[in-house]
C-alpha positions as CSV (number, residue, x, y, z in Angstrom):
1,M,79.0,208.3,110.1
2,A,75.7,208.3,111.7
3,A,72.9,207.7,109.3
4,N,70.4,209.7,111.1
5,F,70.9,213.3,111.9
6,W,68.7,212.8,115.1
7,N,71.0,210.3,116.6
8,S,74.2,212.0,115.5
9,S,76.8,214.0,117.5
10,H,75.9,216.9,115.1
11,Y,72.5,217.2,116.6
12,K,73.7,216.8,120.0
13,Q,76.1,219.7,119.5
14,L,73.5,222.3,118.1
15,F,74.1,225.6,119.7
16,D,71.9,228.6,120.6
17,Q,72.7,232.0,118.9
18,E,73.6,233.4,122.3
19,E,76.4,230.5,122.6
20,V,77.8,231.0,119.1
21,D,78.0,234.8,119.6
22,V,80.6,234.8,122.3
23,V,84.0,236.4,121.9
24,H,86.7,234.5,123.9
25,P,88.3,236.5,126.6
26,L,91.9,236.4,125.0
27,D,90.4,237.9,121.7
28,K,88.5,240.5,123.7
29,D,91.6,241.5,125.3
30,K,93.1,242.4,121.7
31,G,90.0,244.6,121.2
32,I,88.2,242.0,119.0
33,T,84.4,242.8,119.1
34,L,81.5,240.6,118.1
35,E,81.4,242.2,114.8
36,D,85.0,241.6,114.3
37,F,84.6,237.9,115.2
38,K,81.8,237.4,112.6
39,L,83.7,239.3,109.9
40,I,86.8,237.1,110.2
41,K,84.9,233.9,110.3
42,M,82.9,235.0,107.2
43,H,86.1,236.2,105.3
44,M,87.9,232.9,106.1
45,V,85.3,231.1,104.0
46,I,87.0,232.7,101.0
47,P,90.5,231.3,101.2
48,I,88.9,227.7,102.0
49,C,87.0,228.0,98.7
50,K,89.9,229.2,96.8
51,L,92.2,226.5,98.2
52,A,89.5,223.9,97.6
53,Q,89.3,225.0,93.9
54,Q,93.1,224.6,93.6
55,V,93.2,221.0,95.0
56,K,90.0,220.1,93.3
57,V,87.6,218.9,96.1
58,R,83.9,219.1,95.8
59,Q,81.5,221.5,97.6
60,R,80.6,219.3,100.4
61,V,84.4,219.1,101.5
62,V,84.3,223.0,101.7
63,A,81.1,223.0,103.7
64,T,82.5,220.6,106.3
65,A,85.7,222.5,106.5
66,V,83.8,225.7,107.3
67,T,81.7,223.8,109.9
68,Y,84.8,222.6,111.6
69,M,86.2,226.1,111.7
70,R,83.0,227.7,113.1
71,R,82.7,224.8,115.7
72,L,86.3,225.5,116.8
73,Y,85.7,229.2,117.4
74,T,82.8,228.3,119.8
75,R,85.5,226.7,122.0
76,K,88.8,228.4,121.4
77,S,90.3,231.9,120.7
78,M,91.4,233.3,117.4
79,S,94.5,234.6,119.3
80,E,95.6,230.8,120.0
81,Y,94.3,229.5,116.8
82,D,95.1,231.7,113.8
83,P,92.5,231.7,111.4
84,R,95.0,231.8,108.4
85,L,96.2,228.4,109.6
86,V,93.0,227.0,110.8
87,A,91.3,227.5,107.4
88,P,93.6,225.2,105.3
89,T,93.9,222.7,108.2
90,C,90.0,222.3,108.4
91,L,90.0,221.8,104.8
92,Y,92.8,219.1,105.1
93,L,90.7,217.5,107.9
94,A,87.5,217.7,106.1
95,S,89.0,216.1,102.9
96,K,89.8,213.1,105.1
97,A,86.4,213.0,106.8
98,E,84.6,213.2,103.5
99,E,86.9,210.5,102.0
100,S,88.3,212.9,99.5
101,T,91.7,213.0,101.0
102,V,94.2,215.8,100.0
103,Q,97.9,215.5,100.9
104,A,99.1,218.2,103.1
105,R,102.0,218.7,100.8
106,L,99.7,219.8,98.0
107,L,97.9,222.2,100.4
108,V,101.2,223.8,101.4
109,Y,102.3,224.1,97.8
110,C,99.0,225.7,96.8
111,I,99.0,228.1,99.8
112,K,102.6,229.3,98.7
113,K,101.4,229.5,95.1
114,M,98.2,231.6,96.1
115,Y,99.9,234.0,98.7
116,S,103.2,235.8,98.6
117,D,102.4,237.2,102.0
118,D,104.6,235.6,104.8
119,K,101.7,235.4,107.1
120,Y,100.4,232.4,104.9
121,R,103.7,230.7,104.5
122,Y,103.0,227.5,106.4
123,E,104.9,224.2,106.3
124,I,103.5,220.7,106.4
125,K,104.4,220.3,110.0
126,D,102.3,223.5,110.8
127,I,99.2,221.8,109.1
128,L,99.7,218.5,110.9
129,E,100.3,220.1,114.3
130,M,97.1,222.3,114.0
131,E,95.2,219.2,112.8
132,M,95.9,217.5,116.0
133,K,94.9,220.7,118.0
134,I,91.6,221.1,116.3
135,L,90.7,217.5,116.7
136,E,91.4,217.8,120.4
137,A,89.3,221.0,120.6
138,L,86.4,219.3,118.7
139,N,86.6,216.3,121.0
140,Y,87.1,214.3,117.7
141,Y,83.3,214.9,116.8
142,L,83.6,215.2,113.0
143,V,80.1,214.1,111.8
144,V,78.5,217.0,109.9
145,F,75.1,216.8,108.2
146,H,74.6,219.3,105.4
147,P,71.5,220.9,103.8
148,Y,72.7,219.5,100.4
149,R,71.5,216.2,101.4
150,S,67.8,217.0,101.7
151,L,67.7,219.7,98.9
152,P,67.2,217.6,95.8
153,Q,64.4,215.6,97.3
154,F,62.6,218.7,98.6
155,L,63.0,220.4,95.2
156,Q,61.6,217.4,93.5
157,D,58.6,217.1,96.0
158,A,57.9,221.0,95.4
159,G,58.0,220.6,91.7
160,M,60.9,223.2,91.6
161,N,63.8,221.0,90.4
162,D,64.3,222.7,87.1
163,I,67.9,223.7,86.4
164,S,67.4,227.5,87.2
165,M,65.8,226.8,90.6
166,T,68.3,224.2,91.5
167,Q,71.1,226.5,90.8
168,L,69.6,229.4,92.8
169,T,68.8,227.3,96.0
170,W,72.2,225.6,95.8
171,G,73.8,228.8,95.6
172,L,71.7,230.0,98.6
173,V,72.9,226.9,100.5
174,N,76.5,227.6,99.8
175,D,76.2,231.2,101.2
176,T,74.7,229.9,104.3
177,Y,78.1,228.8,105.4
178,R,79.3,232.4,105.4
179,M,77.0,232.5,108.6
180,D,76.7,230.3,111.7
181,L,73.4,228.7,110.6
182,I,74.8,225.3,110.4
183,L,75.9,225.4,114.0
184,I,72.3,226.4,115.3
185,H,69.7,224.9,112.9
186,P,69.0,221.2,111.6
187,P,70.3,221.2,108.0
188,H,67.0,220.2,106.5
189,L,65.4,223.4,108.1
190,I,68.2,225.4,106.3
191,A,67.5,223.7,103.1
192,L,63.9,224.6,103.3
193,A,64.6,228.1,104.1
194,C,66.6,228.5,100.9
195,I,63.7,226.9,99.0
196,Y,61.4,229.5,100.7
197,T,63.8,232.3,99.8
198,A,64.2,231.2,96.2
199,S,60.3,230.6,95.9
200,V,59.7,234.2,97.1
201,Y,62.3,235.6,94.8
202,R,60.9,233.8,91.8
203,E,57.5,234.6,92.7
204,K,56.4,231.0,93.0
205,D,53.6,230.4,95.7
206,K,54.4,227.3,97.6
207,T,52.4,227.9,100.7
208,A,50.4,224.7,100.4
209,W,53.5,222.6,99.9
210,F,55.2,224.1,103.0
211,E,51.9,223.6,105.0
212,E,52.0,219.8,104.0
213,L,55.5,219.3,105.5
214,R,54.2,220.2,109.0
215,V,57.5,222.1,109.9
216,D,57.7,225.1,112.1
217,M,57.4,227.7,109.4
218,N,58.3,230.5,111.8
219,V,61.8,229.0,112.1
220,V,62.1,228.5,108.4
221,K,61.1,232.1,107.9
222,N,63.5,233.3,110.5
223,I,66.3,231.5,108.9
224,A,65.3,233.0,105.4
225,M,65.3,236.5,107.0
226,E,68.8,235.9,108.4
227,I,69.9,235.0,104.9
228,L,68.4,238.1,103.3
229,D,69.8,240.2,106.2
230,F,73.3,238.8,105.5
231,Y,73.1,239.8,101.8
232,E,71.9,243.3,102.7
233,S,74.7,243.8,105.3
234,H,77.5,242.2,103.3
235,R,77.2,245.0,100.7
236,L,78.3,247.4,103.2
237,I,81.5,245.5,104.2
238,T,84.7,247.0,103.0
239,D,88.1,245.4,102.7
240,E,89.4,248.1,105.2
241,R,86.9,246.9,107.8
242,I,88.2,243.3,107.3
243,N,91.8,244.3,107.5
244,A,91.2,246.4,110.6
245,A,89.5,243.2,112.3
246,F,92.6,241.0,111.2
247,N,95.0,243.6,112.4
248,K,93.7,243.4,116.0
249,L,95.0,239.8,116.0
250,K,98.5,240.5,115.5
251,P,100.9,239.6,118.4
């Protein structure tokens, strides 16, 4: 893996928001709106997390899997690449990329144990076939840098590395994967936005520390606002709304 983010394929593949917010024509034909598109991607983080808990892989593998899924849907349609199969396959691929390999057989066993619904009853060959399709769609670019990498050092430098603040910021970083932030912003800015959000929430004035960093605080604050907007809007999302979006993907 590239040691430096700025020289990596991850940096070269960062998108603008407008590039990420594009519904594929095949999905549009099924009535999928941009809101549906975002909802489905957000919801598919849940089965990836549940499956990761079953097979006992670390959070970094989950984050990489979610990033692969989100990268995939900037290029391919949900109609052709069923999110219900893409989610476990991305976890399988991420486990290998992050050197925490999980056997496809175990994934299939856990999926069948977790879901009685026939829509989730995949076999090993389904995972392996989808893996090759995803690899080709991603042009085999599997490098992902995460905010977790810089977070501990930032917290230490800011004098905010107590257990309470570490848990809060770590949780905020986890939740950023329910949005497209990892496709758009350098990971260290996402980490800083989470620290900024946590410092405001805990009423810790870290203005001087942020100024010393010489980063674009407008970008950091904009990311922080996106995180807060997500929490606000997420409260209003019902299961019925999510099911309605998925139903549009039916053949």
